[in-house]
N, CA, C, O and the ligand as a Tripos MOL2 file, in Angstrom:
@<TRIPOS>MOLECULE
protein
  317   315    80     0     0
PROTEIN
NO_CHARGES

@<TRIPOS>ATOM
      1 N          66.4860   63.3890  184.2930 N.3       1 MET1
      2 CA         67.5300   63.0970  183.3170 C.3       1 MET1
      3 C          67.4800   61.6090  182.8590 C.2       1 MET1
      4 O          67.5560   61.2910  181.6730 O.2       1 MET1
      5 N          67.3490   60.7280  183.8730 N.am      2 LEU2
      6 CA         67.2630   59.3100  183.5520 C.3       2 LEU2
      7 C          66.0100   58.9930  182.7620 C.2       2 LEU2
      8 O          66.0380   58.1710  181.8460 O.2       2 LEU2
      9 N          64.8950   59.6520  183.1190 N.am      3 LEU3
     10 CA         63.6370   59.4360  182.4110 C.3       3 LEU3
     11 C          63.7170   59.8620  180.9750 C.2       3 LEU3
     12 O          63.1810   59.1800  180.1010 O.2       3 LEU3
     13 N          64.3800   60.9900  180.6960 N.am      4 SER4
     14 CA         64.5000   61.4440  179.3320 C.3       4 SER4
     15 C          65.4040   60.4980  178.4920 C.2       4 SER4
     16 O          65.1810   60.3070  177.2970 O.2       4 SER4
     17 N          66.4110   59.9250  179.1480 N.am      5 ARG5
     18 CA         67.2630   58.9410  178.4430 C.3       5 ARG5
     19 C          66.4730   57.6690  178.1060 C.2       5 ARG5
     20 O          66.5850   57.1210  177.0090 O.2       5 ARG5
     21 N          65.6990   57.2320  179.0460 N.am      6 ILE6
     22 CA         64.8760   56.0150  178.8160 C.3       6 ILE6
     23 C          63.8720   56.2720  177.6900 C.2       6 ILE6
     24 O          63.6370   55.4160  176.8370 O.2       6 ILE6
     25 N          63.2940   57.4630  177.7120 N.am      7 LEU7
     26 CA         62.3020   57.8470  176.7000 C.3       7 LEU7
     27 C          62.9880   57.9060  175.3080 C.2       7 LEU7
     28 O          62.4330   57.4270  174.3190 O.2       7 LEU7
     29 N          64.1870   58.4930  175.2510 N.am      8 LEU8
     30 CA         64.9500   58.5920  173.9930 C.3       8 LEU8
     31 C          65.3130   57.2270  173.4630 C.2       8 LEU8
     32 O          65.1900   56.9510  172.2690 O.2       8 LEU8
     33 N          65.7720   56.3600  174.3870 N.am      9 LEU9
     34 CA         66.1610   55.0230  174.0180 C.3       9 LEU9
     35 C          64.9860   54.2010  173.4770 C.2       9 LEU9
     36 O          65.1140   53.5140  172.4630 O.2       9 LEU9
     37 N          63.8370   54.2800  174.1680 N.am     10 SER10
     38 CA         62.6770   53.5270  173.7170 C.3      10 SER10
     39 C          62.1540   54.0540  172.3780 C.2      10 SER10
     40 O          61.6470   53.2910  171.5550 O.2      10 SER10
     41 N          62.2830   55.3640  172.1730 N.am     11 LEU11
     42 CA         61.9300   55.9600  170.8830 C.3      11 LEU11
     43 C          62.8120   55.4340  169.7570 C.2      11 LEU11
     44 O          62.3410   55.1340  168.6590 O.2      11 LEU11
     45 N          64.0940   55.3300  170.0550 N.am     12 ALA12
     46 CA         65.0500   54.8310  169.0560 C.3      12 ALA12
     47 C          64.7580   53.3670  168.7270 C.2      12 ALA12
     48 O          64.8260   52.9430  167.5730 O.2      12 ALA12
     49 N          64.4320   52.6050  169.7800 N.am     13 VAL13
     50 CA         64.0940   51.1630  169.5660 C.3      13 VAL13
     51 C          62.8470   51.0520  168.7130 C.2      13 VAL13
     52 O          62.8140   50.2520  167.7780 O.2      13 VAL13
     53 N          61.8260   51.8290  169.0100 N.am     14 LEU14
     54 CA         60.5880   51.8000  168.2460 C.3      14 LEU14
     55 C          60.7980   52.1930  166.7770 C.2      14 LEU14
     56 O          60.2270   51.5940  165.8650 O.2      14 LEU14
     57 N          61.6430   53.2230  166.5780 N.am     15 ALA15
     58 CA         61.9350   53.6360  165.1920 C.3      15 ALA15
     59 C          62.6530   52.5270  164.4540 C.2      15 ALA15
     60 O          62.3610   52.2630  163.2870 O.2      15 ALA15
     61 N          63.6060   51.8630  165.1330 N.am     16 TYR16
     62 CA         64.3440   50.7760  164.5120 C.3      16 TYR16
     63 C          63.4110   49.6320  164.1240 C.2      16 TYR16
     64 O          63.5150   49.0890  163.0240 O.2      16 TYR16
     65 N          62.4940   49.2620  165.0310 N.am     17 ILE17
     66 CA         61.5420   48.1960  164.7330 C.3      17 ILE17
     67 C          60.6580   48.5580  163.5750 C.2      17 ILE17
     68 O          60.3970   47.7320  162.7010 O.2      17 ILE17
     69 N          60.1830   49.8150  163.5600 N.am     18 TYR18
     70 CA         59.3180   50.2910  162.5080 C.3      18 TYR18
     71 C          60.0010   50.2150  161.1250 C.2      18 TYR18
     72 O          59.4210   49.7110  160.1630 O.2      18 TYR18
     73 N          61.2290   50.7180  161.0480 N.am     19 PHE19
     74 CA         61.9330   50.7590  159.7690 C.3      19 PHE19
     75 C          62.3400   49.3540  159.3030 C.2      19 PHE19
     76 O          62.3380   49.0700  158.1050 O.2      19 PHE19
     77 N          62.6860   48.4870  160.2460 N.am     20 ARG20
     78 CA         63.0620   47.1340  159.9140 C.3      20 ARG20
     79 C          61.8570   46.4110  159.2810 C.2      20 ARG20
     80 O          61.9970   45.7040  158.2830 O.2      20 ARG20
     81 N          60.6820   46.6030  159.8780 N.am     21 ARG21
     82 CA         59.4600   45.9780  159.4120 C.3      21 ARG21
     83 C          59.0920   46.5190  158.0170 C.2      21 ARG21
     84 O          58.7340   45.7490  157.1260 O.2      21 ARG21
     85 N          59.1820   47.8140  157.8400 N.am     22 ALA22
     86 CA         58.8660   48.4590  156.5520 C.3      22 ALA22
     87 C          59.8000   47.9430  155.4780 C.2      22 ALA22
     88 O          59.3580   47.6650  154.3630 O.2      22 ALA22
     89 N          61.1110   47.8070  155.7930 N.am     23 TRP23
     90 CA         62.0910   47.2980  154.8660 C.3      23 TRP23
     91 C          61.8000   45.8430  154.4750 C.2      23 TRP23
     92 O          61.9240   45.4750  153.3070 O.2      23 TRP23
     93 N          61.4130   45.0190  155.4550 N.am     24 ARG24
     94 CA         61.0820   43.6270  155.2060 C.3      24 ARG24
     95 C          59.8660   43.5110  154.2690 C.2      24 ARG24
     96 O          59.8530   42.6980  153.3450 O.2      24 ARG24
     97 N          58.8370   44.3530  154.5330 N.am     25 ASP25
     98 CA         57.6260   44.3540  153.6880 C.3      25 ASP25
     99 C          58.0030   44.7450  152.2450 C.2      25 ASP25
    100 O          57.5140   44.1670  151.2740 O.2      25 ASP25
    101 N          58.8700   45.7260  152.1480 N.am     26 TYR26
    102 CA         59.2740   46.1880  150.8090 C.3      26 TYR26
    103 C          60.0100   45.0800  150.0720 C.2      26 TYR26
    104 O          59.7540   44.8560  148.8890 O.2      26 TYR26
    105 N          60.9160   44.3840  150.7440 N.am     27 GLN27
    106 CA         61.6550   43.2970  150.1410 C.3      27 GLN27
    107 C          60.7380   42.1680  149.7030 C.2      27 GLN27
    108 O          60.9100   41.6040  148.6230 O.2      27 GLN27
    109 N          59.7400   41.8310  150.5610 N.am     28 ARG28
    110 CA         58.8100   40.7310  150.2800 C.3      28 ARG28
    111 C          58.0180   41.0710  149.0130 C.2      28 ARG28
    112 O          57.8440   40.2430  148.1200 O.2      28 ARG28
    113 N          57.5440   42.3300  148.9700 N.am     29 GLN29
    114 CA         56.7300   42.7920  147.8160 C.3      29 GLN29
    115 C          57.5500   42.7130  146.5330 C.2      29 GLN29
    116 O          57.0280   42.3110  145.4940 O.2      29 GLN29
    117 N          58.8200   43.0900  146.5900 N.am     30 ARG30
    118 CA         59.6950   43.0500  145.4250 C.3      30 ARG30
    119 C          59.8720   41.6290  144.9720 C.2      30 ARG30
    120 O          59.7920   41.3370  143.7790 O.2      30 ARG30
    121 N          60.1190   40.7110  145.9400 N.am     31 ARG31
    122 CA         60.3180   39.2810  145.6190 C.3      31 ARG31
    123 C          59.0890   38.7130  144.9120 C.2      31 ARG31
    124 O          59.2100   38.0130  143.9060 O.2      31 ARG31
    125 N          57.8750   39.0270  145.4580 N.am     32 GLU32
    126 CA         56.6460   38.4790  144.8790 C.3      32 GLU32
    127 C          56.4130   39.0150  143.4820 C.2      32 GLU32
    128 O          55.9710   38.2810  142.5980 O.2      32 GLU32
    129 N          56.7110   40.3010  143.2730 N.am     33 THR33
    130 CA         56.5320   40.8990  141.9750 C.3      33 THR33
    131 C          57.4340   40.2270  140.9480 C.2      33 THR33
    132 O          57.0100   39.9200  139.8340 O.2      33 THR33
    133 N          58.7120   39.9980  141.3520 N.am     34 ARG34
    134 CA         59.6500   39.3190  140.4990 C.3      34 ARG34
    135 C          59.2080   37.9020  140.1310 C.2      34 ARG34
    136 O          59.3600   37.4500  138.9970 O.2      34 ARG34
    137 N          58.6460   37.2110  141.1580 N.am     35 LYS35
    138 CA         58.1960   35.8320  140.9380 C.3      35 LYS35
    139 C          57.0840   35.7900  139.9130 C.2      35 LYS35
    140 O          57.0690   34.9260  139.0360 O.2      35 LYS35
    141 N          56.1370   36.7390  140.0250 N.am     36 ILE36
    142 CA         55.0160   36.7950  139.0740 C.3      36 ILE36
    143 C          55.5300   37.0760  137.6660 C.2      36 ILE36
    144 O          55.0940   36.4460  136.7020 O.2      36 ILE36
    145 N          56.4660   38.0330  137.5500 N.am     37 GLU37
    146 CA         57.0190   38.3830  136.2540 C.3      37 GLU37
    147 C          57.7320   37.2100  135.6010 C.2      37 GLU37
    148 O          57.5740   36.9690  134.4040 O.2      37 GLU37
    149 N          58.5360   36.4640  136.4080 N.am     38 SER38
    150 CA         59.3100   35.4360  135.8080 C.3      38 SER38
    151 C          58.4850   34.1690  135.5200 C.2      38 SER38
    152 O          58.9120   33.3170  134.7410 O.2      38 SER38
    153 N          57.3080   34.0480  136.1440 N.am     39 SER39
    154 CA         56.5060   32.8430  135.8930 C.3      39 SER39
    155 C          55.4320   33.0390  134.8260 C.2      39 SER39
    156 O          54.5770   32.1770  134.6260 O.2      39 SER39
    157 N          55.4880   34.2160  134.1260 N.am     40 GLU40
    158 CA         54.4660   34.4490  133.1030 C.3      40 GLU40
    159 C          54.6270   33.4360  131.9470 C.2      40 GLU40
    160 O          55.7430   33.1090  131.5420 O.2      40 GLU40
    161 N          53.5050   32.9620  131.4420 N.am     41 ARG41
    162 CA         53.4710   31.9590  130.4120 C.3      41 ARG41
    163 C          54.0380   32.5520  129.0970 C.2      41 ARG41
    164 O          53.7820   33.7070  128.7550 O.2      41 ARG41
    165 N          54.8160   31.7170  128.3760 N.am     42 MET42
    166 CA         55.3830   32.1380  127.1100 C.3      42 MET42
    167 C          54.6290   31.4410  125.9890 C.2      42 MET42
    168 O          54.2260   30.2850  126.1240 O.2      42 MET42
    169 N          54.4370   32.1660  124.8550 N.am     43 GLN43
    170 CA         53.7440   31.5270  123.7280 C.3      43 GLN43
    171 C          54.5880   31.7310  122.4840 C.2      43 GLN43
    172 O          55.2670   32.7480  122.3370 O.2      43 GLN43
    173 N          54.5370   30.7650  121.6000 N.am     44 ALA44
    174 CA         55.3510   30.8270  120.3720 C.3      44 ALA44
    175 C          54.5970   31.5360  119.2630 C.2      44 ALA44
    176 O          53.4040   31.3030  119.0680 O.2      44 ALA44
    177 N          55.2910   32.4010  118.5390 N.am     45 CYS45
    178 CA         54.7390   33.0920  117.4080 C.3      45 CYS45
    179 C          54.4530   32.0840  116.2770 C.2      45 CYS45
    180 O          55.2840   31.2180  116.0040 O.2      45 CYS45
    181 N          53.2830   32.1910  115.6180 N.am     46 ALA46
    182 CA         52.9280   31.2480  114.5500 C.3      46 ALA46
    183 C          53.7290   31.5270  113.2810 C.2      46 ALA46
    184 O          53.8210   30.6640  112.4080 O.2      46 ALA46
    185 N          54.3110   32.7240  113.1700 N.am     47 THR47
    186 CA         55.0630   33.0550  111.9540 C.3      47 THR47
    187 C          56.5420   32.7260  112.1000 C.2      47 THR47
    188 O          57.1040   32.0390  111.2470 O.2      47 THR47
    189 N          57.1950   33.2100  113.1820 N.am     48 CYS48
    190 CA         58.6170   33.0350  113.2810 C.3      48 CYS48
    191 C          59.0370   32.0630  114.4160 C.2      48 CYS48
    192 O          60.1990   31.6590  114.4610 O.2      48 CYS48
    193 N          58.1490   31.6940  115.3020 N.am     49 GLY49
    194 CA         58.4440   30.7330  116.3320 C.3      49 GLY49
    195 C          59.0620   31.3650  117.5850 C.2      49 GLY49
    196 O          59.3710   30.6590  118.5440 O.2      49 GLY49
    197 N          59.2420   32.6800  117.5800 N.am     50 THR50
    198 CA         59.8200   33.3590  118.7580 C.3      50 THR50
    199 C          58.8480   33.2470  119.9390 C.2      50 THR50
    200 O          57.6390   33.4090  119.7760 O.2      50 THR50
    201 N          59.3940   32.9690  121.1260 N.am     51 PHE51
    202 CA         58.5600   32.9220  122.3300 C.3      51 PHE51
    203 C          58.3870   34.3100  122.9070 C.2      51 PHE51
    204 O          59.3630   35.0330  123.1080 O.2      51 PHE51
    205 N          57.1510   34.6810  123.1730 N.am     52 VAL52
    206 CA         56.8390   36.0180  123.7370 C.3      52 VAL52
    207 C          55.9720   35.8140  124.9910 C.2      52 VAL52
    208 O          55.2260   34.8370  125.0530 O.2      52 VAL52
    209 N          56.0480   36.6960  125.9750 N.am     53 PRO53
    210 CA         55.1680   36.6110  127.1780 C.3      53 PRO53
    211 C          53.7120   36.7000  126.7110 C.2      53 PRO53
    212 O          53.3930   37.4410  125.7810 O.2      53 PRO53
    213 N          52.8440   35.9430  127.3620 N.am     54 ALA54
    214 CA         51.4490   35.8950  126.9820 C.3      54 ALA54
    215 C          50.8010   37.3000  126.9710 C.2      54 ALA54
    216 O          49.9260   37.5830  126.1530 O.2      54 ALA54
    217 N          51.2530   38.1690  127.8990 N.am     55 SER55
    218 CA         50.6700   39.5110  127.9820 C.3      55 SER55
    219 C          51.0700   40.3760  126.7960 C.2      55 SER55
    220 O          50.3660   41.3320  126.4680 O.2      55 SER55
    221 N          52.1990   40.0570  126.1380 N.am     56 ALA56
    222 CA         52.6860   40.8870  125.0320 C.3      56 ALA56
    223 C          52.3350   40.2770  123.6750 C.2      56 ALA56
    224 O          52.5540   40.9140  122.6440 O.2      56 ALA56
    225 N          51.7930   39.0490  123.6560 N.am     57 ALA57
    226 CA         51.4890   38.3890  122.4140 C.3      57 ALA57
    227 C          50.2810   39.0160  121.7180 C.2      57 ALA57
    228 O          49.3910   39.5680  122.3640 O.2      57 ALA57
    229 N          50.2700   38.9200  120.3850 N.am     58 VAL58
    230 CA         49.1730   39.4040  119.5680 C.3      58 VAL58
    231 C          48.3450   38.2160  119.1420 C.2      58 VAL58
    232 O          48.8770   37.2740  118.5550 O.2      58 VAL58
    233 N          47.0320   38.2370  119.4290 N.am     59 HIS59
    234 CA         46.1650   37.1420  119.0700 C.3      59 HIS59
    235 C          45.3140   37.5090  117.8490 C.2      59 HIS59
    236 O          44.7060   38.5770  117.7860 O.2      59 HIS59
    237 N          45.2950   36.5940  116.8940 N.am     60 ARG60
    238 CA         44.4240   36.8100  115.6870 C.3      60 ARG60
    239 C          44.0520   35.4560  115.1510 C.2      60 ARG60
    240 O          44.9180   34.6000  114.9670 O.2      60 ARG60
    241 N          42.7480   35.2400  114.8900 N.am     61 ASP61
    242 CA         42.2230   33.9870  114.3450 C.3      61 ASP61
    243 C          42.7080   32.7650  115.1060 C.2      61 ASP61
    244 O          43.1720   31.8000  114.4980 O.2      61 ASP61
    245 N          42.6070   32.7950  116.4320 N.am     62 ASP62
    246 CA         43.0120   31.6860  117.3100 C.3      62 ASP62
    247 C          44.4920   31.3490  117.2050 C.2      62 ASP62
    248 O          44.9020   30.2750  117.6470 O.2      62 ASP62
    249 N          45.3000   32.2230  116.6390 N.am     63 ARG63
    250 CA         46.7360   32.0010  116.5730 C.3      63 ARG63
    251 C          47.4570   33.1100  117.3310 C.2      63 ARG63
    252 O          46.9200   34.1980  117.5390 O.2      63 ARG63
    253 N          48.7080   32.7990  117.7440 N.am     64 VAL64
    254 CA         49.4570   33.7600  118.5480 C.3      64 VAL64
    255 C          50.6390   34.2700  117.7440 C.2      64 VAL64
    256 O          51.3130   33.4850  117.0780 O.2      64 VAL64
    257 N          50.9040   35.5650  117.7910 N.am     65 TYR65
    258 CA         52.0310   36.1620  117.0720 C.3      65 TYR65
    259 C          52.8370   37.0450  118.0030 C.2      65 TYR65
    260 O          52.3370   37.4930  119.0350 O.2      65 TYR65
    261 N          54.0980   37.2960  117.6350 N.am     66 CYS66
    262 CA         54.9910   38.1000  118.4790 C.3      66 CYS66
    263 C          54.7380   39.5830  118.2680 C.2      66 CYS66
    264 O          55.0100   40.3900  119.1570 O.2      66 CYS66
    265 N          54.2110   39.9570  117.0800 N.am     67 SER67
    266 CA         54.0100   41.3990  116.7580 C.3      67 SER67
    267 C          52.8450   41.5540  115.8170 C.2      67 SER67
    268 O          52.3800   40.5720  115.2400 O.2      67 SER67
    269 N          52.3690   42.7550  115.6510 N.am     68 GLY68
    270 CA         51.2930   43.0650  114.7490 C.3      68 GLY68
    271 C          51.7110   42.7490  113.2820 C.2      68 GLY68
    272 O          50.9000   42.3380  112.4530 O.2      68 GLY68
    273 N          53.0160   42.9670  113.0180 N.am     69 GLU69
    274 CA         53.5520   42.7110  111.6530 C.3      69 GLU69
    275 C          53.4200   41.2380  111.3370 C.2      69 GLU69
    276 O          52.9390   40.8750  110.2630 O.2      69 GLU69
    277 N          53.8350   40.3920  112.2480 N.am     70 HIS70
    278 CA         53.7440   38.9360  111.9830 C.3      70 HIS70
    279 C          52.2890   38.4490  112.0010 C.2      70 HIS70
    280 O          51.9670   37.4510  111.3570 O.2      70 HIS70
    281 N          51.4070   39.1450  112.7330 N.am     71 ALA71
    282 CA         50.0060   38.7830  112.7120 C.3      71 ALA71
    283 C          49.4360   39.0450  111.3060 C.2      71 ALA71
    284 O          48.6740   38.2380  110.7740 O.2      71 ALA71
    285 N          49.8180   40.1790  110.7230 N.am     72 ARG72
    286 CA         49.3980   40.5000  109.3610 C.3      72 ARG72
    287 C          49.9620   39.5060  108.3590 C.2      72 ARG72
    288 O          49.2480   39.0360  107.4730 O.2      72 ARG72
    289 N          51.2650   39.1800  108.5010 N.am     73 ALA73
    290 CA         51.9060   38.2270  107.6160 C.3      73 ALA73
    291 C          51.2510   36.8720  107.7400 C.2      73 ALA73
    292 O          51.0490   36.1890  106.7360 O.2      73 ALA73
    293 N          50.9130   36.4670  108.9580 N.am     74 GLY74
    294 CA         50.2310   35.1780  109.1760 C.3      74 GLY74
    295 C          48.8470   35.1560  108.5310 C.2      74 GLY74
    296 O          48.4390   34.1430  107.9650 O.2      74 GLY74
    297 N          48.1330   36.2640  108.6170 N.am     75 ALA75
    298 CA         46.7960   36.3620  108.0290 C.3      75 ALA75
    299 C          46.9060   36.3450  106.5240 C.2      75 ALA75
    300 O          46.0310   35.7790  105.8690 O.2      75 ALA75
    301 N          47.9280   36.9320  105.9400 N.am     76 GLU76
    302 CA         48.0980   36.9290  104.4780 C.3      76 GLU76
    303 C          48.4760   35.5430  103.9870 C.2      76 GLU76
    304 O          48.0620   35.1450  102.8980 O.2      76 GLU76
    305 N          49.2660   34.7860  104.7750 N.am     77 ASP77
    306 CA         49.6490   33.4290  104.3750 C.3      77 ASP77
    307 C          48.4230   32.5230  104.3020 C.2      77 ASP77
    308 O          48.3370   31.6270  103.4620 O.2      77 ASP77
    309 N          47.4740   32.7840  105.2110 N.am     78 LYS78
    310 CA         46.3000   31.9200  105.2670 C.3      78 LYS78
    311 C          45.4260   32.0840  104.0240 C.2      78 LYS78
    312 O          44.7850   31.1240  103.5970 O.2      78 LYS78
    313 N          45.3890   33.2840  103.4360 N.am     79 VAL79
    314 CA         44.4560   33.5780  102.3170 C.3      79 VAL79
    315 C          45.0150   32.9970  101.0330 C.2      79 VAL79
    316 O          44.3970   33.1270   99.9760 O.2      79 VAL79
    317 ZN         56.9340   36.4310  114.9980 Zn       80 ZN80
@<TRIPOS>BOND
     1     1     2 1
     2     2     3 1
     3     3     4 2
     4     3     5 am
     5     5     6 1
     6     6     7 1
     7     7     8 2
     8     7     9 am
     9     9    10 1
    10    10    11 1
    11    11    12 2
    12    11    13 am
    13    13    14 1
    14    14    15 1
    15    15    16 2
    16    15    17 am
    17    17    18 1
    18    18    19 1
    19    19    20 2
    20    19    21 am
    21    21    22 1
    22    22    23 1
    23    23    24 2
    24    23    25 am
    25    25    26 1
    26    26    27 1
    27    27    28 2
    28    27    29 am
    29    29    30 1
    30    30    31 1
    31    31    32 2
    32    31    33 am
    33    33    34 1
    34    34    35 1
    35    35    36 2
    36    35    37 am
    37    37    38 1
    38    38    39 1
    39    39    40 2
    40    39    41 am
    41    41    42 1
    42    42    43 1
    43    43    44 2
    44    43    45 am
    45    45    46 1
    46    46    47 1
    47    47    48 2
    48    47    49 am
    49    49    50 1
    50    50    51 1
    51    51    52 2
    52    51    53 am
    53    53    54 1
    54    54    55 1
    55    55    56 2
    56    55    57 am
    57    57    58 1
    58    58    59 1
    59    59    60 2
    60    59    61 am
    61    61    62 1
    62    62    63 1
    63    63    64 2
    64    63    65 am
    65    65    66 1
    66    66    67 1
    67    67    68 2
    68    67    69 am
    69    69    70 1
    70    70    71 1
    71    71    72 2
    72    71    73 am
    73    73    74 1
    74    74    75 1
    75    75    76 2
    76    75    77 am
    77    77    78 1
    78    78    79 1
    79    79    80 2
    80    79    81 am
    81    81    82 1
    82    82    83 1
    83    83    84 2
    84    83    85 am
    85    85    86 1
    86    86    87 1
    87    87    88 2
    88    87    89 am
    89    89    90 1
    90    90    91 1
    91    91    92 2
    92    91    93 am
    93    93    94 1
    94    94    95 1
    95    95    96 2
    96    95    97 am
    97    97    98 1
    98    98    99 1
    99    99   100 2
   100    99   101 am
   101   101   102 1
   102   102   103 1
   103   103   104 2
   104   103   105 am
   105   105   106 1
   106   106   107 1
   107   107   108 2
   108   107   109 am
   109   109   110 1
   110   110   111 1
   111   111   112 2
   112   111   113 am
   113   113   114 1
   114   114   115 1
   115   115   116 2
   116   115   117 am
   117   117   118 1
   118   118   119 1
   119   119   120 2
   120   119   121 am
   121   121   122 1
   122   122   123 1
   123   123   124 2
   124   123   125 am
   125   125   126 1
   126   126   127 1
   127   127   128 2
   128   127   129 am
   129   129   130 1
   130   130   131 1
   131   131   132 2
   132   131   133 am
   133   133   134 1
   134   134   135 1
   135   135   136 2
   136   135   137 am
   137   137   138 1
   138   138   139 1
   139   139   140 2
   140   139   141 am
   141   141   142 1
   142   142   143 1
   143   143   144 2
   144   143   145 am
   145   145   146 1
   146   146   147 1
   147   147   148 2
   148   147   149 am
   149   149   150 1
   150   150   151 1
   151   151   152 2
   152   151   153 am
   153   153   154 1
   154   154   155 1
   155   155   156 2
   156   155   157 am
   157   157   158 1
   158   158   159 1
   159   159   160 2
   160   159   161 am
   161   161   162 1
   162   162   163 1
   163   163   164 2
   164   163   165 am
   165   165   166 1
   166   166   167 1
   167   167   168 2
   168   167   169 am
   169   169   170 1
   170   170   171 1
   171   171   172 2
   172   171   173 am
   173   173   174 1
   174   174   175 1
   175   175   176 2
   176   175   177 am
   177   177   178 1
   178   178   179 1
   179   179   180 2
   180   179   181 am
   181   181   182 1
   182   182   183 1
   183   183   184 2
   184   183   185 am
   185   185   186 1
   186   186   187 1
   187   187   188 2
   188   187   189 am
   189   189   190 1
   190   190   191 1
   191   191   192 2
   192   191   193 am
   193   193   194 1
   194   194   195 1
   195   195   196 2
   196   195   197 am
   197   197   198 1
   198   198   199 1
   199   199   200 2
   200   199   201 am
   201   201   202 1
   202   202   203 1
   203   203   204 2
   204   203   205 am
   205   205   206 1
   206   206   207 1
   207   207   208 2
   208   207   209 am
   209   209   210 1
   210   210   211 1
   211   211   212 2
   212   211   213 am
   213   213   214 1
   214   214   215 1
   215   215   216 2
   216   215   217 am
   217   217   218 1
   218   218   219 1
   219   219   220 2
   220   219   221 am
   221   221   222 1
   222   222   223 1
   223   223   224 2
   224   223   225 am
   225   225   226 1
   226   226   227 1
   227   227   228 2
   228   227   229 am
   229   229   230 1
   230   230   231 1
   231   231   232 2
   232   231   233 am
   233   233   234 1
   234   234   235 1
   235   235   236 2
   236   235   237 am
   237   237   238 1
   238   238   239 1
   239   239   240 2
   240   239   241 am
   241   241   242 1
   242   242   243 1
   243   243   244 2
   244   243   245 am
   245   245   246 1
   246   246   247 1
   247   247   248 2
   248   247   249 am
   249   249   250 1
   250   250   251 1
   251   251   252 2
   252   251   253 am
   253   253   254 1
   254   254   255 1
   255   255   256 2
   256   255   257 am
   257   257   258 1
   258   258   259 1
   259   259   260 2
   260   259   261 am
   261   261   262 1
   262   262   263 1
   263   263   264 2
   264   263   265 am
   265   265   266 1
   266   266   267 1
   267   267   268 2
   268   267   269 am
   269   269   270 1
   270   270   271 1
   271   271   272 2
   272   271   273 am
   273   273   274 1
   274   274   275 1
   275   275   276 2
   276   275   277 am
   277   277   278 1
   278   278   279 1
   279   279   280 2
   280   279   281 am
   281   281   282 1
   282   282   283 1
   283   283   284 2
   284   283   285 am
   285   285   286 1
   286   286   287 1
   287   287   288 2
   288   287   289 am
   289   289   290 1
   290   290   291 1
   291   291   292 2
   292   291   293 am
   293   293   294 1
   294   294   295 1
   295   295   296 2
   296   295   297 am
   297   297   298 1
   298   298   299 1
   299   299   300 2
   300   299   301 am
   301   301   302 1
   302   302   303 1
   303   303   304 2
   304   303   305 am
   305   305   306 1
   306   306   307 1
   307   307   308 2
   308   307   309 am
   309   309   310 1
   310   310   311 1
   311   311   312 2
   312   311   313 am
   313   313   314 1
   314   314   315 1
   315   315   316 2
@<TRIPOS>SUBSTRUCTURE
     1 MET1         2 RESIDUE 1 A MET
     2 LEU2         6 RESIDUE 1 A LEU
     3 LEU3        10 RESIDUE 1 A LEU
     4 SER4        14 RESIDUE 1 A SER
     5 ARG5        18 RESIDUE 1 A ARG
     6 ILE6        22 RESIDUE 1 A ILE
     7 LEU7        26 RESIDUE 1 A LEU
     8 LEU8        30 RESIDUE 1 A LEU
     9 LEU9        34 RESIDUE 1 A LEU
    10 SER10       38 RESIDUE 1 A SER
    11 LEU11       42 RESIDUE 1 A LEU
    12 ALA12       46 RESIDUE 1 A ALA
    13 VAL13       50 RESIDUE 1 A VAL
    14 LEU14       54 RESIDUE 1 A LEU
    15 ALA15       58 RESIDUE 1 A ALA
    16 TYR16       62 RESIDUE 1 A TYR
    17 ILE17       66 RESIDUE 1 A ILE
    18 TYR18       70 RESIDUE 1 A TYR
    19 PHE19       74 RESIDUE 1 A PHE
    20 ARG20       78 RESIDUE 1 A ARG
    21 ARG21       82 RESIDUE 1 A ARG
    22 ALA22       86 RESIDUE 1 A ALA
    23 TRP23       90 RESIDUE 1 A TRP
    24 ARG24       94 RESIDUE 1 A ARG
    25 ASP25       98 RESIDUE 1 A ASP
    26 TYR26      102 RESIDUE 1 A TYR
    27 GLN27      106 RESIDUE 1 A GLN
    28 ARG28      110 RESIDUE 1 A ARG
    29 GLN29      114 RESIDUE 1 A GLN
    30 ARG30      118 RESIDUE 1 A ARG
    31 ARG31      122 RESIDUE 1 A ARG
    32 GLU32      126 RESIDUE 1 A GLU
    33 THR33      130 RESIDUE 1 A THR
    34 ARG34      134 RESIDUE 1 A ARG
    35 LYS35      138 RESIDUE 1 A LYS
    36 ILE36      142 RESIDUE 1 A ILE
    37 GLU37      146 RESIDUE 1 A GLU
    38 SER38      150 RESIDUE 1 A SER
    39 SER39      154 RESIDUE 1 A SER
    40 GLU40      158 RESIDUE 1 A GLU
    41 ARG41      162 RESIDUE 1 A ARG
    42 MET42      166 RESIDUE 1 A MET
    43 GLN43      170 RESIDUE 1 A GLN
    44 ALA44      174 RESIDUE 1 A ALA
    45 CYS45      178 RESIDUE 1 A CYS
    46 ALA46      182 RESIDUE 1 A ALA
    47 THR47      186 RESIDUE 1 A THR
    48 CYS48      190 RESIDUE 1 A CYS
    49 GLY49      194 RESIDUE 1 A GLY
    50 THR50      198 RESIDUE 1 A THR
    51 PHE51      202 RESIDUE 1 A PHE
    52 VAL52      206 RESIDUE 1 A VAL
    53 PRO53      210 RESIDUE 1 A PRO
    54 ALA54      214 RESIDUE 1 A ALA
    55 SER55      218 RESIDUE 1 A SER
    56 ALA56      222 RESIDUE 1 A ALA
    57 ALA57      226 RESIDUE 1 A ALA
    58 VAL58      230 RESIDUE 1 A VAL
    59 HIS59      234 RESIDUE 1 A HIS
    60 ARG60      238 RESIDUE 1 A ARG
    61 ASP61      242 RESIDUE 1 A ASP
    62 ASP62      246 RESIDUE 1 A ASP
    63 ARG63      250 RESIDUE 1 A ARG
    64 VAL64      254 RESIDUE 1 A VAL
    65 TYR65      258 RESIDUE 1 A TYR
    66 CYS66      262 RESIDUE 1 A CYS
    67 SER67      266 RESIDUE 1 A SER
    68 GLY68      270 RESIDUE 1 A GLY
    69 GLU69      274 RESIDUE 1 A GLU
    70 HIS70      278 RESIDUE 1 A HIS
    71 ALA71      282 RESIDUE 1 A ALA
    72 ARG72      286 RESIDUE 1 A ARG
    73 ALA73      290 RESIDUE 1 A ALA
    74 GLY74      294 RESIDUE 1 A GLY
    75 ALA75      298 RESIDUE 1 A ALA
    76 GLU76      302 RESIDUE 1 A GLU
    77 ASP77      306 RESIDUE 1 A ASP
    78 LYS78      310 RESIDUE 1 A LYS
    79 VAL79      314 RESIDUE 1 A VAL
    80 ZN80       317 GROUP 0 **** ****
């Protein structure tokens, strides 16, 4: 009887440690993802001046635009 109680208690402790560690890893991963997202470089659109994340910016003729529409407008202005 005592042995089964000890076994059950140690199993509960192990489960607690496992879930606490998994939760901590999950939180750390979320924090790092958020940090990467918030530190992304912003670039100004050559047409309207709006700042857009570098990954979402449209590049054309060495200039940066916020959208395909403004990229076309910028290309037309140049001609
Ligand atoms: Zn724009």
